VEXBATOR-607891 format. One record per atom (N, C-alpha, C): residue in one letter; x, y, z. Coordinates in steps of 0.1 Angstrom, whole numbers, plus 5000, padded with zeros to 4 digits. Example, Ala and Ser with C-alpha at 12.3 -4.5 7.8 and 13.67 -1.06 7.14 Angstrom:
<recs>
a513249435078 a512349555078 a513249675078 s512849785071 s513749895071 s512950005079 
</recs>
This chain:
<recs>
m495048444982 m493848504976 m494048654974 k493248704965 k493248854962 k492048914968 y492148964980 y490949024987 y490749164982 i489449204980 i489149334974 i487949394982 t487849534980 t486649604983 t486149664970 f484949654967 f484449694954 f483049754955 q482649834945 q481349894944 q480649844932 t479349814933 t478649764922 t478049884914 k477449864903 k476849974895 k475750034902 e475149954911 e473950014919 e474450094931 g475750094933 g476350174944 g476650104957 k476349974957 k476649894969 k478149864971 v478649884983 v480049864986 v480149734993 s481049644988 s481149514994 s482549464995 a482849365002 a484149305003 a484149164997 g485249114992 g485248974987 g486648944982 w486648874971 w487948834965 w487748824950 l488848834943 l488948824928 l489548684925 q488648604918 q489148464914 q490048474902 d490848364900 d491748364889 d491048364876 n489748334875 n489048344863 n488448474860 g488748574869 g488348714867 g487048744873 l486348654879 l485048684886 l485248734900 v484448834903 v484448894917 v483448834925 v483848794937 v482948724947 v482648814959 d481348834961 d480948904973 d480948804985 m481848824994 m481948725005 m480748705014 n480148815016 n478948815025 n477748745018 v477448785006 v476348724999 v476548574996 c477748544990 c478048404986 c478248304997 s478448365009 s478548275021 s477148265029 g476148325023 g474848325030 g474948405043 g475748505044 g475848595055 g476848545066 r477548435063 r478448385073 r479748455074 l480148525062 l481248605062 l480848755062 p481648845068 p481248985069 p481249055056 s480849175057 s480649265045 s481749365043 t482749365052 t483949455050 t485149375053 l486249415047 l487549345049 l488049375063 q487749495069 q488249515082 q487649415092 c486349395091 c485649295100 c486249155097 f486549125084 f487148995081 f488448975087 l489349085087 l490649075093 l490549055108 d489549115114 d489449105129 d489348965134 s488748875125 s488548735129 s488748645118 h489748675110 h489948595097 h490248445100 d490848415111 d491148275114 d489948185115 q488848245120 q487648165122 q486848155109 y487148235099 y486448235086 y487148145076 t488348095079 t489048015069 t488247895064 s487647825074 s486847695070 s485647735062 i485047845064 i483947885056 i484347915041 i485447975039 i485948005026 i486247875019 e486847785026 e487247655020 e486047575015 e484847595022 e483647525018 e483047585005 l483347705002 l482747764990 l483347714977 p482547704967 p483147654954 p483847764947 v484547734936 v485047824927 v483947854917 f483547984917 f482348024909 f482748034894 d481947974885 d482347974871 d481448064862 k480448134868 k479648224861 k479048324870 e478548434864 e477948544872 e476648494877 g476248554889 g475048514895 g474848604908 e474048574917 e473848654929 e475148654937 g475748774938 g476948794946 g478248764938 v478048734925 v479248704916 v479148794904 y480248864902 y480248964891 y481448954882 s481348994870 s482549014862 s483349134866 l484649134865 l485449244870 l485049374863 s484549374851 s484249494843 s482949554848 e482149484857 e480849534862 e481049604875 v482149594881 v482349664894 v483549764894 t483549844904 t484649944905 t485449904917 l486749874915 l487649834927 l487949964935 m487849954948 m488150054957 m489450014964 a490050104973 a491150064981 a490749944989 p491549834990 p491149714997 p490749745012 l491449835018 l491149885031 l490850035030 p489650075028 p489350215026 p489550305038 r489450245050 r489650315062 r490550225072 p491850215069 p492650125078 p492650185092 v493050095101 v493150135115 v494250245117 s495350225110 s496450325110 s497350295098 i498150395095 i499250375085 i500550425091 r501450325093 r502850365097 r503650345084 d504350455080 d505250445068 d506650455072 f507450345069 f508850335073 f509750395062 y511050385064 y512050455056 y513150345054 a512850235047 a513650115049 a514550075038 f514550155026 f515450125015 f516650215016 e517850155017 e519050235019 e519350325007 q519150274995 q519450344983 q518650474982 h517350464985 h516450584985 h516950684996 v517250635007 v517750735018 v519050805014 k519950725008 k521250785004 k521050884993 t520350854983 t520250934971 t519351054974 s518251044980 s517351154983 s518051254992 r518751205002 r519451305011 r520651365004 s521351294996 s522451354989 s522051464979 r520851454974 r520351564965 r519951684973 r519951674986 r519651794994 r520951835001 g522051774997 g523351805003 g523651745017 l522951635020 l522951575033 l523551435032 d524251385043 d524651255044 d523551175051 v523651045051 v522850955059 v523250965073 i522450995082 i522851005096 i523150865102 p524150855110 p524450715116 p523250645122 e522350725129 e521250665136 e520350585127 w520350615114 w519450545105 w519750395105 y520950365107 y521450225107 y521150155121 d520650235131 d520450175144 d519150105145 f518050165139 f516750105140 f515850165129 p514850095124 p513950145114 p513050255120 v512850365112 v512050475116 v510850485108 f509750545113 f508550565106 f507850695110 y506850725102 y505850835106 y504450785104 f503550845111 f502150815108 f501550905098 t500850855088 t500150935078 t498650925080 n497951005072 n496551015073 n495750895068 h495250815078 h494550695074 h493150715069 l492650845069 l491350885064 l491450955051 a492650945044 a492751005031 a493250905021 v492750775023 v493150665014 v492350665001 k493150644990 k492550634977 k492750494971 g491950464961 g491950334955 g492450334941 p492350224934 p492750214920 p491850314911 d492550384902 d491950474892 d491250594899 e491350614912 e490850734918 e491750854914 e491150964913 e491851094910 e492551144922 i493751194921 i494551254932 i494551404930 e494051474939 e494051624938 e495351674942 r495951754934 r497151824938 r496751924949 p497451914961 p496952004972 p497252154970 p496452234977 p496652384975 p498052424978 g498652504970 g499952554972 g501052464968 c500752344963 c501752254959 c502252274944 e503552284942 e504052284929 e504952164926 w505452104937 w506351984935 w505651854940 l504751814932 l503951694936 l504751574931 d504851474940 d505751354937 d504951224941 y505351114935 y504850984939 y505950914947 e505550804954 e506550724961 e506150574959 l506950494953 l506750354950 l507050274962 e506050214968 e506150134980 e505350004980 i505649914989 i504849804992 i504449805007 a503249765010 a502849765024 a502349625028 c502549595041 c501949475047 c500749515056 v499849425058 v498649455066 v498749355078 i498549405090 i498549325102 i497249245103 g497349115106 g496249025106 g495948975120 k496849005130 k496648945143 k497149045154 q496449055165 q496849145175 q498049095182 g498949195185 g500249155192 g500949275197 r501849255207 r502549355213 r504049305216 d505049385214 d506449345216 d506749225208 i506349235195 i506549125186 i508049115181 s508649005182 s510048995177 s510048985162 a511149025156 a511249015141 a511148875137 s511648785144 s511548635140 s510148585141 e509248645148 e507848595150 e506948685141 a507348785135 a506548885129 a505748825117 e506248725111 e505548665099 e504148615103 d504048575115 d502748515120 d501648635121 y502148755121 y501248865123 y500848935110 i501448895099 i501248965086 i500148885079 f499048955075 f497948885067 f498348885052 g498848995047 g499149005033 g499749145029 y499749165016 y500449285011 y499649345000 f499949474998 f499449544986 f500349654982 i500149714970 i500949824965 i500449954972 m501450044975 m501150164982 m501850284974 n501150384972 n501750514967 n501650624977 d502750664983 d502750764993 d502950894986 w501850954982 w501951084975 w502551194984 s503351274977 s504151374985 s504151514979 s503851614987 s504051754982 s505451794987 r506451794979 r507851814983 r508051954987 d507452054981 d507752194985 d507152224999 i505952175001 i505352195014 i506052115025 q506451995021 q507251905031 q508551975034 r509252025025 r510552085027 r510452205037 e509452285036 e509352405044 e508952365059 e507952275060 e507552235073 e508552155081 m509352075074 m510351995081 m511552075086 k511652195081 k512752285087 k512452305102 v511252295106 v510852315120 v511352195129 g511652085122 g512051965130 g510951875133 l509851885126 l508651795129 l508051765116 g507551645114 g506851615101 g507451485095 p507051445083 p506151525074 p504751525079 a504051635076 a502651655080 a501851685068 k501651815065 k500751855054 k501351815041 g502651795040 g503351745028 g502851605024 k502251525033 k501851395031 k500351365034 d499651465039 d498351455045 d497251425036 f497451455023 f496251465014 f495851335007 a496751235005 a496451114998 a497451005000 t497050885001 t497850765000 t497050654993 s497550604982 s496850504974 s497250364978 f496150274978 f496350134980 f495650054969 g496249934966 g495449854957 g496349774947 p495749714938 p494249704935 p493649594945 y494449514951 y493849414960 y494849384971 l494349324982 l495249274993 l495549134991 v496749094988 v497148964984 v497648884997 s496948775000 s497348705012 s498748655010 k499548645021 k500948615020 k501248475014 d500348385015 d500648255009 d500748254994 e500148354988 e500148374973 e501548414968 l502348464977 l503648524974 l504848424976 e504448304981 e505548204985 e506448174973 s505948174961 s506748144949 s507848244947 y507648364952 y508648474951 y509648474962 r509448394972 r510248404984 r511648334982 h512648404986 h514048354987 h514648385001 d514748275008 d515148285022 d514148375030 d514648485035 d513748575043 d513148695035 v513348695022 v512848815015 v512048765002 y511248854997 y510548834985 y511248904973 d511448824962 d512048884950 d510848944942 l510549064944 l509449134937 l509949254930 e509849254917 e510249364909 e509149474910 m509549604912 m508649714914 m508949824904 t507949864896 t508149964886 t507150074888 a507550194883 a506550314882 a506750374869 t505650404862 t505650484850 t504750604852 v505150714844 v504250834844 v503950854829 n502650854826 n502250874812 n502850764803 g503050644808 g503550534800 g505050534800 k505750624805 k507250624805 k507750564818 l508650464817 l509250404828 l510250494835 l509950524848 l510850614855 l511550534867 s510850454873 s511450384885 s511450234884 k512450174889 k512550024888 k513449984900 g512849894908 g513549844920 g513049704923 n513549654935 n513149524939 n513049514954 l511949454959 l511749444974 l512949374980 k513649284973 k514749204979 k515849294984 d515949414979 d516949514982 d516749594994 i515649565001 i515249645013 i516349615024 y516649725032 y517649715042 y516949655055 y515849705059 y515149655071 y513949575066 s513849455071 s512749365067 s511449405074 f510349355069 f509049385075 f509049335089 g509749225092 g509849175105 g510449275115 e511549335110 e512249435118 e511349565120 m510549595110 m509649715111 m508549685121 i508049565120 i506949525130 i507449515144 e508649465146 e509349465159 e509449605165 r509849705156 r509949835161 r508649905164 a507649875155 a506349935156 a505649885169 s505849765172 s505049695183 s505749705197 k506949775197 k507649785209 k506849875219 g506349805230 g505649885240 g504249925235 v503849875223 v502549915217 v501849795211 t500549785213 t499749675207 t499349715192 l499649625183 l499249635170 l497949555168 y497049605159 y495749545157 y495549505143 p494649405140 p494349375126 p493849495119 g494349515106 g493949625098 g494949745099 e495949735107 e497049835106 e497949805095 v498349915088 v499149905076 v500649955079 i501549875074 i503049905076 i503549925062 g503950045059 g504550075046 g506050065046 s506650025035 s508049995034 s508950115033 g508350235029 g509150345024 g509450325009 t510050425003 t510250424989 t511450334985 v511150254975 v512250174969 v513250264962 g514450214960 g515450294953 g515050334939 t515250454936 t514750524923 t513250544923 g512550524934 g511150524934 g510350654936 c511050764933 c510350894933 c511050994925 i510451104922 i511051214914 i512151284922 l511851304935 l512851364944 l514251294942 e514151164942 e515451084941 e516051084927 l515151074917 l515651074903 l516151214898 g515551314903 g515851454899 g514951504888 t514751634888 t513851694878 t514451694865 e515751664864 e516351654851 e515951524844 v515451434852 v514951304846 v513451324843 h512651384852 h511251414850 h510851524859 r510051614853 r509451724861 r508551674872 w508151764881 w507251724891 w505851694885 l505051624891 l503751584886 l502851704884 e502051694874 e501051794870 e499651734868 p498651814868 p497251764865 p497251704851 g496651584850 g496651514838 g497551394837 d498551394846 d499551294846 d498951164851 e499251054845 e498850914849 e500050844855 v499950804868 v500950734875 v500550594877 e501450494873 e501050354873 e502150274880 f501850204890 f502750124897 f502449974894 t503549894892 t503349744891 t504349674900 i503849584907 i504749494916 i504349354913 d505449274911 d505249124909 d504249064920 g503248994915 g502348924925 g501349014931 l501449144929 l500549234936 l499649314926 g499949304913 g499149374903 g499649514900 t498649594895 t498949734890 t498049834897 l498649934901 l497850044908 l498050174900 k496950234895 k497050344886 k496150464892 n496650584891 n495950704895 n496250814886 t495350904884 t495551024876 t495451154885 v496451244883 v496551364890 v495551464884 v494851534893 v493951644889 v494251774897 e493851884892 e494052004900 e493052004912 g493652044924 g492852044936 g492052174937 r491152164947 r490352284950 r491252384957 r491052514953 r491952624959 r491152704969 
</recs>
């Protein structure tokens, strides 16, 4: 299922899903109040809601709680996730981006997957404007996929992690490279270089919908990024070095994970301007339209605007 958070023309924010026929279903209204009104509440107890969803029909026309997609505005599926851990799991990205700074991949990168926490209160959705932060001249995108935790767990093994994943969506880890470069000289970060925006969307796809893309333990999902219609980045999730299972094992070591926590993959190979080089494309500027497409997960588009100074 493609789960969404959306806003009606009247300003009401609701949660639900997008049917294959293009109709948007408000889960709370169409279930007579038996389903919650936010995806976070749904994730907290989604196992107990499965039978309710199965009872509901496939809606074939607009009505109370059912809208055409053109009548609503899609928001980030999880506008306020519990947390966002972003990993660094694609070897090609690590090698190329470090080599452009004259650095080798440190041996420890191969010992365990690493991550940082980013601002879970600065989430943006499809078609939202992204403000270039104050003092930033080197604005970059990062093409990623993220999974969402659907079940509480601690010390989860990689082999069991699949049971804890609810689904996946596209993620853009916006980056201010010049600010990031300076602050990380101190040996801590990234912080303000990543603090201003992370985009999710357009929907949260339940993992069962991706089974046709699965090959053994990985998904064969092509990932692309365009800027103003020009293809810049192209990669595939199957090339990831650390699996989501390994990331979840690392994240949950000695720590409890809760429904609604987001685990980002890190940037796919070729998936940012830092890696491609400014000889391929300049840093992002106000007016640029950045569009990500991932097989099975849809398309996420945002436009850069000048931020407040």
